[in-house]
C-alpha positions as CSV (number, residue, x, y, z in Angstrom):
1,M,107.5,81.3,106.6
2,L,106.3,84.9,107.0
3,T,107.9,86.8,109.9
4,V,106.1,89.9,111.5
5,Y,107.9,92.2,113.9
6,G,105.5,94.2,115.9
7,C,104.2,95.6,119.1
8,A,100.8,95.0,120.8
9,N,98.4,97.7,120.4
10,T,100.0,99.5,117.5
11,R,99.4,99.4,113.7
12,S,101.3,96.0,113.5
13,S,98.1,94.5,114.8
14,R,96.5,95.1,111.5
15,V,99.0,92.7,109.8
16,L,98.6,90.0,112.3
17,W,94.8,90.4,111.5
18,A,95.3,90.1,107.9
19,L,97.6,87.1,108.6
20,E,95.0,85.4,110.8
21,E,92.1,86.1,108.1
22,A,94.4,84.5,105.5
23,G,94.8,81.5,107.6
24,T,98.5,81.0,107.0
25,E,101.3,80.3,109.7
26,Y,103.6,83.1,110.5
27,Q,106.4,83.9,113.0
28,Y,105.7,87.0,115.3
29,V,108.8,88.8,116.9
30,A,107.5,91.2,119.4
31,V,109.5,94.6,119.4
32,D,109.3,96.5,122.8
33,L,109.0,100.1,121.5
34,R,108.6,101.4,124.8
35,A,111.8,100.1,125.9
36,G,113.8,101.4,122.9
37,A,114.0,98.0,121.0
38,G,113.0,99.8,117.7
39,W,116.2,101.6,117.6
40,K,118.4,98.7,118.0
41,P,121.1,98.5,115.2
42,E,119.8,94.9,114.1
43,Y,116.2,96.2,114.0
44,L,117.0,99.4,112.1
45,V,118.6,97.2,109.2
46,L,115.2,96.0,108.5
47,N,113.2,99.1,109.3
48,P,115.4,102.4,109.3
49,G,112.5,104.3,110.9
50,G,112.6,102.2,114.1
51,K,108.8,101.6,113.9
52,V,106.5,98.6,113.5
53,P,105.3,96.7,111.5
54,T,108.0,94.9,109.3
55,L,107.2,92.2,107.4
56,V,110.1,89.7,106.3
57,D,109.0,87.2,103.6
58,G,112.3,85.6,102.1
59,E,114.1,88.5,100.6
60,T,111.1,90.9,100.8
61,V,111.2,93.2,103.6
62,L,108.1,95.6,103.9
63,T,107.1,98.3,106.2
64,E,103.8,100.3,106.5
65,S,100.7,98.5,107.6
66,A,98.4,99.1,104.6
67,A,101.2,98.2,102.2
68,I,101.7,94.7,104.1
69,C,98.1,94.0,104.3
70,T,97.6,94.5,100.8
71,Y,100.7,92.5,100.1
72,I,99.2,89.7,102.2
73,G,95.9,89.7,100.4
74,D,97.7,89.6,97.0
75,R,100.0,86.7,98.4
76,F,97.2,84.5,99.6
77,P,94.4,85.3,97.0
78,A,92.1,82.6,98.3
79,S,91.8,84.8,101.3
80,R,89.9,87.5,99.3
81,L,91.4,90.1,101.3
82,T,92.1,92.2,98.1
83,P,90.2,92.5,94.9
84,P,92.0,91.6,91.6
85,V,94.4,94.0,90.4
86,G,93.0,96.4,87.9
87,S,89.5,95.6,88.7
88,P,86.9,98.7,89.7
89,E,86.7,97.0,93.1
90,R,90.4,97.2,93.5
91,A,90.2,101.0,92.7
92,R,87.5,101.2,95.4
93,Y,89.7,99.3,97.7
94,D,92.5,101.5,97.1
95,Q,90.4,104.4,97.7
96,W,89.4,103.4,101.1
97,C,92.7,102.4,102.1
98,Y,94.2,105.8,101.2
99,F,91.4,107.4,102.9
100,V,91.9,105.7,106.3
101,L,95.7,106.7,106.2
102,S,95.2,110.3,105.0
103,E,91.8,111.3,106.5
104,L,90.4,108.9,109.3
105,E,93.6,108.0,111.0
106,Q,95.7,111.2,110.9
107,P,93.4,113.2,113.5
108,L,93.9,110.1,115.9
109,W,97.7,110.1,115.3
110,T,97.8,113.9,116.0
111,L,96.1,113.2,119.3
112,A,98.4,110.6,120.3
113,K,101.5,112.6,119.5
114,H,100.4,115.6,121.4
115,L,98.9,113.5,124.3
116,F,102.0,111.3,125.0
117,A,103.9,110.1,122.0
118,L,106.0,113.2,121.4
119,P,108.5,114.7,124.0
120,E,106.6,116.8,126.2
121,R,108.5,120.0,125.0
122,R,107.0,119.3,121.6
123,R,103.4,118.8,122.5
124,V,100.7,121.4,121.6
125,P,97.6,120.9,123.5
126,A,95.8,123.7,121.6
127,V,95.5,121.1,118.5
128,L,93.7,118.4,120.5
129,D,90.1,120.1,119.9
130,T,90.9,120.3,116.1
131,A,92.2,116.9,116.0
132,R,88.9,115.8,117.4
133,W,86.8,117.7,115.1
134,E,88.7,116.6,112.0
135,F,88.2,112.9,113.1
136,A,84.4,113.5,113.3
137,V,84.5,115.1,109.9
138,A,86.3,112.1,108.5
139,A,83.9,109.6,110.4
140,K,81.0,111.4,108.7
141,V,82.5,110.6,105.3
142,L,83.1,107.2,106.0
143,A,79.6,106.6,107.2
144,A,78.3,108.1,104.1
145,G,80.4,105.7,102.2
146,L,79.5,102.8,103.9
147,G,75.9,103.2,103.8
148,R,74.0,100.0,104.7
149,R,76.7,97.7,103.3
150,E,78.0,94.8,105.6
151,F,81.4,95.8,104.5
152,I,83.0,98.8,102.9
153,L,83.2,97.2,99.5
154,G,79.8,95.5,99.8
155,D,79.1,91.9,100.9
156,H,82.7,90.7,101.1
157,F,85.3,91.4,104.2
158,T,88.6,92.7,102.8
159,A,91.6,94.3,104.1
160,A,90.2,97.7,103.7
161,D,87.8,96.6,106.5
162,I,90.8,95.8,108.7
163,L,92.3,99.2,108.4
164,I,89.1,100.9,108.9
165,A,88.0,98.7,112.0
166,H,91.5,99.1,113.8
167,T,91.3,102.7,113.2
168,L,87.9,103.0,114.8
169,A,89.0,100.7,117.6
170,W,91.7,103.4,118.2
171,A,89.1,106.1,118.2
172,L,87.0,104.4,120.7
173,G,90.0,103.9,122.9
174,F,90.4,107.8,123.0
175,E,86.7,107.9,123.9
176,L,85.7,109.5,120.7
177,P,81.9,109.0,119.8
178,L,80.9,107.4,116.5
179,E,77.7,109.6,116.1
180,Q,76.4,107.4,113.4
181,D,74.8,104.2,114.7
182,H,75.2,102.2,111.6
183,L,79.0,103.0,111.6
184,K,79.1,102.1,115.4
185,T,77.5,98.9,114.4
186,Y,80.0,98.1,111.9
187,A,83.0,98.6,114.0
188,E,81.5,96.5,116.6
189,R,80.6,93.5,114.1
190,L,84.2,93.6,112.7
191,L,86.0,93.9,116.0
192,A,84.0,90.8,117.1
193,R,85.5,88.5,114.3
194,P,87.6,85.7,115.7
195,A,90.6,86.5,113.9
196,W,90.7,89.7,115.8
197,A,90.6,87.8,119.0
198,R,93.3,85.6,118.0
199,V,95.3,88.7,117.3
200,Q,94.9,90.1,120.8
201,E,95.8,86.8,122.4
202,R,98.7,86.2,120.5
203,E,100.0,89.8,121.1
204,Q,99.6,89.3,124.9
205,A,101.3,86.0,124.9
206,E,104.3,86.9,122.9
207,S,104.6,90.4,124.8
208,G,104.7,88.3,128.2
209,K,107.7,86.3,127.1
210,P,111.2,87.3,128.6
């Protein structure tokens, strides 16, 4: 059985979402990052960065949410979370996954770091407005790429939609507006999926355990 080490309301939620969409059983181990659990020696053996998520599948140990979501899609091909390797659709899938990580998410991570994640002496409030502007630019590119399609690759949900929707949820949590109506509708539709609701329920249940 696959094991996911994660923390509620972090990028590990993406991995749980992919597993829920794949319909496979998995073990979830809550890592209380706020209490410093990520820096415990036994966890650093799995993830030297002290972060989440970490996926353990037998002898395979993976970190980085996008890589893990892609692995899950390839591991469970019936889920259709990832297009076939070598296909044009797979190339577009990779394109949007990389876009999320390099363009859409990064301004949000900058906001998080300089609002609360970094030690206070390392925060630079002057970058916040620029980060908000950068996100708006990236969201406009995403909206153009999405067009009027139901999902980013067309008519079928993939792990790329998971990465995008989770990132847009992060933006909404920062009260950043989604200026394009169809992008807002897309986010609302994806975040209403039953698999995402199950992720939130499981995270809350596991986080409350002693």
